[in-house]
C-alpha positions in Angstrom: 86.8 99.6 86.7 84.4 97.9 89.1 85.5 95.3 91.8 86.2 92.0 90.2 85.6 93.2 86.7 88.7 91.4 85.5 88.3 88.3 87.7 88.9 86.2 84.7 92.6 87.1 85.0 92.8 86.0 88.6 94.6 82.7 88.1 97.0 81.5 90.7 100.6 81.9 89.5 99.6 84.6 87.0 102.0 87.6 86.8 100.9 91.2 86.2 102.9 94.1 84.8 102.0 97.3 86.5 102.9 101.0 85.8 102.4 102.8 89.0 101.6 106.5 89.3 102.1 107.7 92.9 100.7 111.1 94.2 98.1 111.1 91.4 95.3 113.7 91.7 92.7 111.1 90.6 93.1 107.5 91.6 92.2 104.9 89.0 93.0 101.5 87.4 93.1 100.7 83.7 94.5 97.8 81.6 96.3 99.1 78.5 98.1 96.7 76.2 98.6 94.0 78.9 100.0 96.5 81.4 98.0 97.7 84.3 98.2 101.4 84.9 97.4 102.2 88.5 97.2 105.7 89.8 97.1 106.2 93.6 97.1 109.2 95.8 99.7 107.8 98.2 103.3 109.1 98.0 106.2 106.8 97.1 107.6 106.9 100.7 108.0 104.0 103.1 106.2 101.6 100.7 102.9 103.4 101.0 102.4 103.7 97.2 103.3 100.0 96.8 100.7 99.0 99.3 98.1 101.2 97.7 98.9 99.8 94.2 98.7 96.2 95.5 95.3 97.0 97.1 94.0 98.6 93.9 95.1 95.7 91.8 93.6 93.2 94.2 90.3 95.1 94.1 90.3 95.2 90.3 90.9 91.4 90.2 88.5 90.6 93.0 91.0 88.9 95.2 92.4 89.5 98.6 95.4 91.9 98.7 97.4 89.3 100.7 97.4 87.0 97.6 99.4 89.5 95.6 103.2 89.4 95.9 105.5 92.1 94.6 108.3 90.3 92.8 110.0 93.1 91.0 110.1 96.9 91.1 109.8 97.9 94.8 111.5 101.2 94.1 110.4 101.7 90.4 107.2 102.8 88.7 107.3 99.6 86.7 106.4 96.7 88.9 105.6 93.0 88.6 103.1 91.2 90.9 102.3 87.5 91.1 99.0 86.1 92.3 99.6 83.3 94.9 
């Protein structure tokens, strides 16, 4: 997915369901049935995977990563982000 390819979804207040895959061999972002599947190479330690997932989602939406807030799932693979 190219940067900003899903910019039509970048509406303030929108929430995004994410299925994170930490320590993935190949990083990637896809949208499957309303759930973002984001694979990152970062390990799930000290919030590194969460930061990488937020950055990948922001890149896919074409917004600044500071505009995304993790509202649920800090220690889970299933996460929910809100766009501020």
